N, C-alpha and C positions, 0 to 999 in steps of 0.2 A: 256555649251554654251560659257561661258567666255573663257574657255581653247581653244575651237575651234576657236573663234574669234582671240585669241592671236596667234595661229599657222597660221591662215590665213593671219594675218597682217605681221608676220615674213616672210611668203612665198612671199608676195607681195614686201616687202622690199628687200629680196634676189633677186627676179626677176628684180627689178628696178636697183639694184646695178650691176647685170650681164649685163643688157642693157647698163648701163652707161660706164662700163669698156670694153665692147666688141670692140668698134672701136680701142681703144689703144692696146688691145690684138691682134687684127687682124693685125695692122700695125707692132707691135713687131714681130709677127710670120712671116710676109712677108719680112720684111727688116732686121731682126736680126737672128732669128732661122733658117729659110730656107737657107739664104746665108752661115751661118756657117756650116750647114750640107753639102751643096754643095761643099764648099771649102775643107772640110774634105774628101769628096768623090773624088774630082778631084786631091787631093794632092798625091794619091797613083797611079796615072797614068802619063804617059808621053803624055800630051795632048796639042795640038797647038790651041785649041779653035774652030777647025773646025770639025763639025760632032760629033758623039758619042765618048766617051773616051774608047779606046780598049787596048792600050799598057799598061798593068798592071805592075807597078813598085814595089809595096809594100812599103817598107821603103826606097827604092832606092833614091828617091828625097831628103829625110832627111839625108841619108848618104852622098850624094853628097854635100848637103848644108853645113853640119858641117865640111866637108873636104875642103871647099872653103875658102881660106884666105880672100877674099873680104867680104864674109858673116861674118866671125869672126871679121873683122875690123868694119863692120856695127854694129854688136852686141856690140862690145866694145865701139864704139862711142855713141850708144844709152844709154849704162850704164853710160858713162861719162855725158851725158845730164841729166840723173836722179840725179847723184851725185852733179853736179854743181847747179841744180835747188834746191835741198834740202839744201846744205851746204852754198851756196852763194846767190842765188836769194831770197829765202824765208827770211833769216836773214836780207838782205838789205831792203826788202819790210817791214819787221817788224820795223826796225829802222826808215825808212821814215814815217811809220804810227805813230810812237811815236812823231816824229817831227811836223807833220802837222795834226794829228788827235786827240790829247788829249785835246786840249783847243780850244774854239771858239775865233779866232783872226781875225781882219780885213784882207781881202785879202787872206785868207787861200785857198779859192776855186781856186785861180790862180795857186798855187803850186800843188794842187790836179789835176787840169786839165793838167798841164805840165807833171806830172809823168804818168797820165793815158792815155795821147794822143797816145803814141806808140801802146798801145793795140787796140785802135780804128782803126788804119791803117790796111788795108788788108795785109796778110802775103806776098803776091807777091810784093806789093808796098814797104813794109819794105825791102825786099831783094834787090829790084832795087835801093832804096835810099842808102843802105849800100854798094852796089857795086860801086856807085859813091864815097862814103866816102873812100872806100878801093882802089880806082883806083891808079895804080902804077905811073901814070904821074902827076896827079893833086889832088890826094886824101889827106886826113888829115894826115895819117902816113908819106907820102912823104913830105908834107909841114913841119911837125914837125922835121923830120930828116934833111931836108935842112936847117932849121933855126938853129938847134943845131950844125950841122957840118960846116955851112957856105959855103957849096958847094952843087950843085944839087945832090940829092940822091933819087933814086927811091926805094920805099918799096912796094913790091907786096905780101901782106899777103895771098890773096886768090890764088895766083899762086904758092905758095910754099907748097908742101905736109907737111912740118914740122910745118907750122904755120896756115894752112888754117882752120883746125877744131877749133883751139883756137879762131880764128877770128869769126867763126860761133857761138861759144858759147857766145861770147860777145854780138852778135846780139840777140840771144835767151833770154839772161838775160835782155837786154834792152827792148825787145819787151813785155815780160810778167810781168815785175817787177811791173808796175802800177796796173795790175789786182789784184795781191795778196795784194798789199798795200791797195786797196779799201776794200778787204775782212777783213783785220785787222782793218782798220778804223771803219768799221761797228761793229766789235766786241768791239772796244774800247768805242764806244758811248753807249754800253750797260752796262758799268761799272759805278756804282754810284760814283760821285766825293767824297762823304763822306767817302768811303772806303780808298781812297788814302790819304785823309786828316787825317783820324784816324791813318793810318800807320805812317804818318809823325809825328804826335803828340806823338806816342808811341816810337819815336826815330829811325824809319827806314830810311836808306839812300835811295838815288835815285835808285841805282841798286837793293836794297832789295825790294823796292816798285814794281819795274818791275818784279822781280822774284817771289815774294810771293802774289802779288795782281793782277797785269796786266796779266801776262802769264796764271795763272789759270782762270782768268776772260774771256779770249778770247780763251780758249782751243778748243772750238768747231770750231772756225774760223781757228785755226792752223791745226786741223785735216782735215777739208775740203780742205784747201789750199794745204796741203801736198798730199792729194789724187789726186786732180785735176792736180797737178804738175807732179806727177809720171805717171799718165795715159796719160797726154799730151806729156810727154817726149817719151813714147813708140810710139806715133803716129805722131811725128814731121815730117813734109814733106815740106810744101810750102816754108818756109823760107830757108831751106837748098837747095831746088831745085832752087830757084831764085838766090841764091848766087853762085851756081856752078854745079848744077845737080849731086852732088856726087863727083866731081873732086876737084883738079887734082889727077890723078892716084888713084881714088876711096878713097882718104884720108878723104873725108867728107861724105861718105856714112852712112846713118842710115838704120834701118831695112825697113822703108817704101820706101825710095829711092832705096834701093837694090831690093825690091819687084818690083818696077816699072821698073828699069833698066834691071833686069835679068829675069823678068817674062813677063810683058806686052809688052815692047819694042821688045823683042825677040820672042814673040808669044809662050813662054813656059808657058802656063797657068797652067799646072799641077804643074810645079816647083814653079811658083808664088803662087799657092794655098797653097803649103807646107809652104812657107815663111809666108803667112797670118795666117796659123794655128799656127805657132810658136809664132807670135805676139799675137794672141788671147790667147794662153795658158799662155804666160807671164803675160798678163793683168788679166787673170782669176785667176791665182795663187796669184798674188798680191792682187786682190780683196778679195779672200778667207782669206788670212792672215790679211788683213785690217779689215775685218768683225770679224775675230776670236779674234785678239789681241788688236784692237783699239776700234771698236764700242762697243763690249761687255764689255770691261774694262770701257768705258765711261758710259754705262748704269748701270754697277755695282756701279761705283762711285756716 
């Protein structure tokens, strides 16, 4: 009888758990699984979005895609966003977190708010603000160049294909720097002050404390920050679109702006679905590698 009651209780708990997760699973199925399957299906057709997909292309869309210099530019630009995010944005966010997040000082919330404020702004608003900052007639670069040269000098960073994407990268770093800084600050607050004091007493220098105490102490925050940074880089769109819609001469295209420009705007939904599949596969492969080499290593440690 006791065994029967135990099995009945377990069955009730399993049913309750199933009922609780069912809404989330249904939403995940409707808005993630089915759209991914549909994108994969339409990616092998030349489809304009009207009626059923009939003109089967096989891998034709993907062959055309990887033979398109604009797509390769968009892919290279996206990789640049990933590299800049990892090598510049995250280290800067970590250094700022060390400056404003290790000790409780009067007015520290002001500095945190200033650094975090760009992240609160909508991406479109951020792009519009920086378009004014980069304006060739009265923008900040023009004002600085005029001050240095002593004569009126116009600098149009967003209008020059050689400098446009570098200007976009500056905006991306500025926009998301505060978010990662807050993640690191949250991790810093979980490190007991006694550990740092003990390391100092043992003769550790400032850099040694950071390397051997602080970085291991916020390892989880660093891992999460890096993951979000990479996934966000593959899906960057709004800021780039607001700054120039992928121009000039497609020099600031990313994978998502390319999808929009060469898929949706041209009603080439089959081709656009192929681009979406490529973006999905890149994110999926990165997630697999992340789970395999980062998450499991952390669990083992």
